[in-house]
MILO-104240 format. One line per 10 residues: number of its first residue (from 0); their letters; for each residue x, y, z of N, C-alpha, C. Coordinates in pm, 1 decimal, padded with zeros to 6 digits, m for minus. Layout:
residues N
NUM) a) X:Y:Z:X:Y:Z:X:Y:Z ~ ...
end
This chain:
residues 121
0) mnrslrlill) m23606.5:m16883.6:m05406.1:m23487.5:m16874.1:m05492.6:m23359.8:m16831.6:m05442.8 ~ m23365.6:m16735.0:m05376.7:m23231.2:m16680.8:m05318.2:m23168.6:m16787.2:m05213.3 ~ m23250.1:m16864.8:m05139.7:m23197.7:m16958.2:m05056.6:m23143.6:m17089.3:m05126.3 ~ m23200.5:m17094.8:m05250.4:m23159.9:m17220.7:m05315.8:m23020.1:m17198.1:m05393.2 ~ m22989.7:m17070.1:m05424.9:m22887.6:m17030.8:m05489.3:m22774.2:m17036.7:m05381.3 ~ m22818.9:m16987.2:m05262.5:m22706.0:m17000.2:m05146.2:m22667.1:m17143.7:m05117.2 ~ m22768.5:m17205.0:m05124.1:m22735.0:m17368.1:m05091.3:m22655.0:m17410.7:m05206.1 ~ m22682.4:m17392.2:m05316.2:m22601.7:m17455.6:m05418.1:m22447.5:m17403.3:m05417.9 ~ m22444.1:m17283.0:m05414.5:m22308.8:m17215.0:m05373.1:m22239.5:m17270.0:m05261.2 ~ m22307.0:m17271.2:m05145.9:m22241.8:m17345.1:m05031.4:m22199.1:m17479.1:m05057.4
10) lgtlvclvsa) m22276.2:m17566.4:m05131.4:m22258.5:m17694.4:m05151.4:m22138.1:m17711.3:m05257.4 ~ m22123.4:m17624.2:m05355.0:m22019.0:m17618.6:m05457.2:m21880.2:m17599.6:m05395.8 ~ m21868.5:m17503.9:m05315.4:m21769.2:m17457.4:m05222.8:m21729.3:m17566.3:m05137.7 ~ m21816.2:m17646.7:m05075.2:m21769.1:m17755.1:m04983.5:m21712.1:m17855.8:m05059.1 ~ m21768.3:m17897.1:m05166.6:m21704.4:m18002.1:m05278.9:m21573.7:m17971.0:m05308.8 ~ m21531.8:m17826.9:m05367.0:m21438.0:m17777.3:m05404.6:m21327.0:m17794.6:m05276.2 ~ m21347.3:m17742.4:m05155.2:m21280.5:m17752.7:m05021.2:m21220.9:m17901.2:m05017.2 ~ m21323.8:m17976.5:m04987.3:m21285.2:m18127.3:m04985.2:m21186.3:m18177.1:m05081.8 ~ m21210.1:m18153.3:m05200.7:m21148.6:m18213.0:m05290.2:m20999.3:m18155.1:m05294.5 ~ m20979.3:m18037.6:m05257.6:m20846.3:m17951.0:m05260.9:m20757.1:m18019.0:m05125.4
20) lggdgegndy) m20846.0:m18043.5:m05019.4:m20767.3:m18093.7:m04910.6:m20765.0:m18248.8:m04919.4 ~ m20766.9:m18307.2:m05041.7:m20736.6:m18468.7:m05043.7:m20837.4:m18537.1:m05023.3 ~ m20945.9:m18512.7:m05045.3:m21073.7:m18597.6:m05042.7:m21101.0:m18667.4:m05145.7 ~ m21005.8:m18723.2:m05222.4:m21044.1:m18810.6:m05326.8:m21042.3:m18950.2:m05310.6 ~ m21005.4:m18994.3:m05157.8:m21030.4:m19132.4:m05127.7:m20924.8:m19210.6:m05187.0 ~ m20816.5:m19158.0:m05253.0:m20720.0:m19246.1:m05325.4:m20602.9:m19307.9:m05194.3 ~ m20579.1:m19234.2:m05109.1:m20486.2:m19270.4:m05009.7:m20354.0:m19238.5:m05058.8 ~ m20242.0:m19257.5:m04977.5:m20084.1:m19274.7:m04988.5:m20027.9:m19383.7:m04962.8 ~ m20037.5:m19474.7:m05068.2:m19972.2:m19593.9:m05045.2:m19825.9:m19617.7:m05116.6 ~ m19731.0:m19658.2:m05052.0:m19569.9:m19637.6:m05120.9:m19549.6:m19786.5:m05131.5
30) twgtkattdt) m19468.0:m19811.8:m05226.2:m19375.3:m19945.1:m05235.0:m19236.8:m19904.0:m05280.5 ~ m19122.6:m19959.3:m05207.5:m18999.8:m19968.2:m05248.2:m18954.5:m20104.6:m05246.1 ~ m18872.6:m20128.7:m05355.6:m18813.9:m20273.7:m05369.8:m18891.6:m20379.7:m05420.6 ~ m18860.9:m20501.2:m05443.6:m18932.2:m20611.2:m05468.5:m18935.3:m20729.4:m05382.0 ~ m19048.2:m20776.7:m05324.1:m19048.8:m20892.0:m05234.0:m19021.0:m21045.9:m05312.7 ~ m18939.0:m21089.5:m05254.4:m18890.3:m21228.1:m05328.5:m18962.9:m21326.5:m05231.3 ~ m18986.7:m21457.0:m05272.1:m19051.2:m21561.7:m05200.4:m18968.1:m21615.7:m05084.5 ~ m18847.4:m21593.3:m05086.2:m18773.7:m21629.1:m04979.5:m18750.5:m21512.3:m04867.7 ~ m18806.4:m21410.9:m04884.3:m18796.8:m21291.9:m04799.9:m18906.1:m21336.5:m04665.6 ~ m18869.9:m21286.5:m04541.8:m18953.4:m21311.4:m04437.1:m18974.9:m21141.8:m04369.3
40) liaqetitkr) m19080.1:m21135.4:m04311.7:m19133.4:m21010.8:m04264.5:m19035.5:m20983.5:m04140.5 ~ m18977.4:m20859.7:m04164.8:m18873.3:m20810.9:m04052.0:m18959.8:m20733.2:m03953.7 ~ m19039.8:m20639.3:m03998.6:m19144.9:m20564.7:m03903.6:m19254.3:m20519.3:m03976.1 ~ m19366.9:m20493.7:m03887.2:m19484.5:m20467.8:m03927.8:m19543.4:m20378.6:m03802.1 ~ m19576.8:m20258.1:m03832.5:m19634.1:m20167.8:m03742.9:m19720.9:m20053.3:m03784.5 ~ m19807.5:m20029.7:m03723.0:m19913.0:m19918.5:m03739.2:m19857.2:m19788.4:m03674.5 ~ m19849.6:m19672.1:m03777.2:m19799.0:m19575.4:m03722.7:m19907.4:m19462.9:m03705.8 ~ m19940.4:m19407.8:m03589.0:m20040.0:m19318.1:m03558.6:m19999.8:m19197.4:m03483.0 ~ m20054.2:m19092.7:m03516.8:m20066.4:m18976.9:m03443.2:m20162.3:m18877.6:m03477.1 ~ m20229.1:m18828.6:m03359.0:m20355.1:m18733.6:m03352.0:m20327.6:m18627.6:m03442.7
50) ksllstttkt) m20417.7:m18565.2:m03483.7:m20419.7:m18430.0:m03572.8:m20374.6:m18323.1:m03488.6 ~ m20327.6:m18214.2:m03565.5:m20288.5:m18095.5:m03472.3:m20379.7:m17995.2:m03574.7 ~ m20465.0:m17911.3:m03490.9:m20549.5:m17822.5:m03563.1:m20475.2:m17716.3:m03648.9 ~ m20507.0:m17698.1:m03769.0:m20463.1:m17589.6:m03864.1:m20306.7:m17618.4:m03884.2 ~ m20239.3:m17742.5:m03871.6:m20107.2:m17752.4:m03903.0:m20075.8:m17888.9:m03934.0 ~ m19963.0:m17936.0:m04000.5:m19919.6:m18072.9:m04031.9:m19867.2:m18149.0:m03922.5 ~ m19884.5:m18258.9:m03917.0:m19816.1:m18346.3:m03808.6:m19718.7:m18436.9:m03862.3 ~ m19606.4:m18459.9:m03813.6:m19523.7:m18527.1:m03849.1:m19473.9:m18635.6:m03756.9 ~ m19435.6:m18768.7:m03804.1:m19378.3:m18877.8:m03683.9:m19281.4:m18946.8:m03777.4 ~ m19173.8:m18991.2:m03696.5:m19070.9:m19061.8:m03768.1:m19076.8:m19200.4:m03711.4
60) ytltqagtak) m19043.5:m19324.0:m03815.6:m19040.0:m19433.9:m03780.1:m18899.6:m19489.3:m03817.7 ~ m18820.7:m19539.5:m03731.0:m18689.9:m19608.5:m03741.0:m18681.7:m19762.5:m03706.2 ~ m18640.8:m19835.3:m03810.1:m18612.6:m19998.4:m03780.5:m18473.7:m19996.2:m03759.8 ~ m18436.1:m20070.9:m03630.4:m18302.4:m20098.8:m03609.0:m18327.6:m20254.2:m03567.0 ~ m18245.0:m20352.6:m03624.5:m18267.5:m20488.3:m03595.1:m18156.6:m20517.1:m03494.4 ~ m18191.3:m20595.0:m03392.3:m18103.6:m20672.1:m03294.7:m18071.6:m20800.4:m03347.3 ~ m17938.9:m20824.2:m03300.5:m17870.6:m20955.7:m03355.1:m17838.6:m20965.3:m03467.1 ~ m17846.4:m21066.7:m03561.3:m17810.2:m21077.0:m03704.4:m17908.8:m21004.7:m03798.4 ~ m17882.0:m20896.7:m03835.8:m17951.2:m20808.2:m03922.6:m17997.2:m20866.6:m04052.2 ~ m18099.6:m20849.8:m04104.1:m18142.7:m20880.4:m04253.3:m18134.1:m20789.6:m04343.7
70) tidyihitdl) m18097.5:m20793.1:m04460.8:m18116.1:m20689.5:m04543.2:m18265.9:m20664.6:m04599.7 ~ m18273.4:m20548.6:m04620.0:m18418.6:m20492.9:m04651.7:m18433.1:m20514.1:m04807.3 ~ m18526.6:m20581.5:m04848.3:m18556.5:m20609.9:m04990.6:m18682.0:m20529.9:m05020.9 ~ m18781.5:m20499.9:m04951.3:m18891.0:m20459.8:m04970.9:m18971.8:m20397.3:m04854.2 ~ m19021.3:m20257.7:m04883.0:m19082.7:m20184.4:m04804.0:m19226.4:m20133.0:m04857.4 ~ m19348.9:m20159.7:m04784.9:m19477.2:m20125.9:m04812.0:m19555.4:m20069.0:m04717.5 ~ m19591.8:m19941.0:m04737.1:m19679.7:m19851.9:m04673.8:m19826.8:m19842.2:m04710.4 ~ m19898.4:m19888.8:m04632.3:m20049.8:m19860.4:m04651.6:m20099.7:m19744.5:m04593.1 ~ m20172.0:m19652.0:m04648.8:m20248.3:m19526.5:m04587.4:m20372.6:m19584.9:m04537.6 ~ m20401.8:m19600.6:m04398.9:m20509.9:m19647.2:m04346.0:m20632.6:m19546.4:m04338.0
80) krmrgataei) m20611.4:m19408.6:m04345.5:m20692.0:m19308.7:m04345.3:m20771.1:m19299.4:m04492.6 ~ m20706.2:m19308.8:m04605.7:m20768.3:m19312.3:m04733.0:m20807.1:m19168.2:m04778.6 ~ m20844.5:m19080.5:m04691.7:m20884.5:m18956.3:m04717.3:m20790.5:m18854.5:m04625.7 ~ m20715.7:m18779.1:m04702.0:m20638.1:m18702.0:m04610.8:m20510.7:m18746.3:m04544.6 ~ m20482.2:m18867.0:m04603.7:m20384.6:m18946.9:m04530.3:m20232.5:m18876.7:m04543.7 ~ m20136.3:m18948.6:m04474.3:m20013.0:m18876.2:m04459.8:m19921.4:m18940.3:m04584.3 ~ m19827.1:m18854.0:m04601.4:m19734.2:m18870.0:m04701.9:m19610.8:m18942.2:m04649.4 ~ m19534.2:m19030.7:m04704.1:m19404.1:m19095.2:m04637.7:m19283.4:m19080.0:m04724.2 ~ m19176.7:m19065.2:m04669.0:m19065.6:m19047.5:m04740.1:m18928.6:m19123.9:m04663.7 ~ m18858.4:m19185.3:m04731.3:m18734.6:m19253.6:m04667.3:m18628.1:m19149.0:m04653.9
90) tsggvgsttv) m18587.9:m19114.8:m04508.0:m18484.2:m19012.7:m04500.8:m18354.6:m19076.4:m04483.6 ~ m18327.5:m19210.9:m04432.0:m18216.2:m19286.0:m04455.3:m18235.7:m19424.9:m04452.9 ~ m18136.4:m19492.1:m04501.6:m18159.0:m19637.0:m04525.7:m18242.6:m19672.8:m04623.6 ~ m18296.5:m19798.8:m04609.7:m18400.9:m19843.1:m04712.5:m18359.9:m19967.1:m04756.2 ~ m18402.5:m20014.7:m04885.4:m18387.7:m20112.5:m04958.1:m18212.9:m20124.6:m05005.9 ~ m18171.1:m20255.6:m04959.3:m18029.5:m20293.2:m04965.1:m17961.4:m20256.8:m04819.8 ~ m18025.6:m20184.3:m04734.4:m17969.1:m20161.4:m04618.2:m18023.1:m20251.7:m04505.5 ~ m17969.3:m20242.9:m04383.6:m18028.7:m20320.0:m04278.7:m18109.0:m20236.5:m04172.5 ~ m18110.6:m20077.2:m04195.7:m18215.7:m19999.5:m04114.6:m18283.5:m19916.2:m04225.8 ~ m18371.5:m19844.1:m04175.6:m18470.2:m19747.3:m04237.6:m18528.1:m19654.3:m04152.6
100) tvkftsalga) m18525.0:m19534.6:m04198.5:m18589.6:m19431.9:m04125.0:m18700.3:m19359.2:m04227.5 ~ m18829.9:m19363.9:m04186.0:m18929.6:m19300.0:m04259.8:m19003.9:m19191.2:m04198.7 ~ m19017.5:m19082.6:m04249.9:m19092.3:m18957.2:m04211.7:m19227.3:m18966.1:m04259.3 ~ m19332.2:m18963.4:m04200.0:m19472.2:m18943.0:m04208.9:m19510.9:m18802.9:m04197.6 ~ m19591.3:m18734.1:m04309.5:m19632.8:m18613.2:m04266.2:m19786.8:m18610.1:m04315.1 ~ m19877.9:m18552.1:m04221.2:m20004.3:m18541.2:m04236.0:m20055.1:m18458.7:m04339.7 ~ m20176.9:m18441.8:m04391.5:m20221.9:m18324.4:m04458.8:m20254.6:m18228.5:m04349.2 ~ m20280.0:m18110.9:m04380.8:m20308.9:m17985.2:m04298.7:m20441.8:m18015.2:m04212.7 ~ m20405.0:m18021.0:m04065.6:m20548.9:m18040.1:m03991.5:m20557.7:m18185.9:m03987.9 ~ m20496.8:m18298.9:m04031.9:m20528.2:m18430.6:m04023.1:m20423.2:m18505.6:m03945.1
110) giksqieiwg) m20453.8:m18637.5:m03915.4:m20357.0:m18714.9:m03840.0:m20277.0:m18817.8:m03919.0 ~ m20227.5:m18901.7:m03866.5:m20137.3:m18999.3:m03939.1:m20203.6:m19140.1:m03894.2 ~ m20219.2:m19224.0:m03976.8:m20264.2:m19365.8:m03959.2:m20230.9:m19445.0:m04090.7 ~ m20087.7:m19506.4:m04077.9:m20053.0:m19593.8:m04181.3:m19980.7:m19706.7:m04129.5 ~ m19978.9:m19808.5:m04209.9:m19926.2:m19936.8:m04180.2:m19792.1:m19968.5:m04259.3 ~ m19678.5:m19988.1:m04195.8:m19566.9:m20020.9:m04260.5:m19521.2:m20160.2:m04241.6 ~ m19490.7:m20233.6:m04366.8:m19427.8:m20360.7:m04372.4:m19288.7:m20361.4:m04422.6 ~ m19183.1:m20429.0:m04346.5:m19070.6:m20425.4:m04403.1:m19021.7:m20582.0:m04425.3 ~ m18980.9:m20629.9:m04537.1:m18939.9:m20750.8:m04566.4:m18807.7:m20750.4:m04616.7 ~ m18736.7:m20877.2:m04583.9:m18603.6:m20901.8:m04627.0:m18534.3:m21040.1:m04588.5
120) a) m18422.8:m21037.7:m04600.6:m18354.1:m21190.6:m04616.8:m18216.3:m21172.4:m04554.3
end
């Protein structure tokens, strides 16, 4: 009986811990702007960075266009980790601009694996 109680308490604690660390499987997907039928793909890249034990990891992505720059109309970020994935925030530029800088921040003790798509005309 004592072993069973310990096992139940251990499993309950584990479920709470996984849930608190973002184990809901939802992922952190983001969308800014609207994609028009006339828009073309300006950039598509997978952003990755290995995890850092007991700390968050950050990585910055910056789009700069060569030649005649297109105006950004739509940005879509897909969290490829789905569990404990990274958050993303635009720190400069973005929709309506020709450049964008996005800062990705992982969950505690997790890495970054997100795909960014940028569309414009």
